[in-house]
C-alpha positions as CSV (number, residue, x, y, z in Angstrom):
1,X,73.1,120.0,104.1
2,X,73.0,116.8,102.0
3,X,75.6,114.0,102.5
4,X,77.9,112.7,99.8
5,X,75.9,109.5,99.2
6,X,73.8,107.2,101.1
7,X,75.3,104.5,103.3
8,X,73.1,101.9,101.6
9,X,75.2,102.2,98.4
10,X,78.6,102.0,100.2
11,X,80.9,99.4,98.6
12,X,78.7,98.9,95.6
13,X,81.4,99.2,92.9
14,X,83.9,97.1,94.8
15,X,81.5,94.2,95.3
16,X,80.6,94.3,91.6
17,X,84.2,94.1,90.4
18,X,85.3,90.6,89.4
19,X,88.0,89.0,91.4
20,X,91.3,88.5,89.5
21,X,93.9,86.0,90.8
22,X,97.2,87.7,91.7
23,X,100.2,87.2,89.5
24,X,103.1,85.2,90.9
25,X,105.9,87.3,92.4
26,X,109.1,87.4,90.3
27,X,111.6,88.8,92.8
28,X,112.8,87.5,96.1
29,X,111.7,89.4,99.2
30,X,114.2,92.3,100.0
31,X,115.7,90.6,103.1
32,X,116.6,87.5,101.1
33,X,117.8,89.4,98.1
34,X,120.0,91.7,100.2
35,X,121.6,88.7,101.9
36,X,122.2,86.9,98.6
37,X,123.8,90.1,97.1
38,X,126.0,90.4,100.1
39,X,127.2,86.8,99.8
40,X,127.8,87.2,96.1
41,X,129.6,90.5,96.3
42,X,131.6,90.3,99.5
43,X,131.9,86.7,100.6
44,X,132.5,85.0,97.3
45,X,134.8,87.9,96.2
46,X,137.0,87.3,99.3
47,X,137.1,83.5,98.7
48,X,138.2,84.2,95.1
49,X,141.2,86.3,96.3
50,X,142.4,83.9,98.9
51,X,145.0,81.6,97.4
52,X,144.3,77.9,97.6
53,X,147.3,75.7,97.9
54,X,147.4,72.1,96.8
55,X,148.8,69.4,99.1
């Protein structure tokens, strides 16, 4: 029974493909983004509702 291709040709197409530099990431990593959304929604919202008195 013949095989599905010789091992001498393994990786031929991948090695011929030109290397393209990656695009810069636009979004923050999820851990930082979740923390920032928590601060913006919860912490800053609580600070806005607390009355500030002048001396």
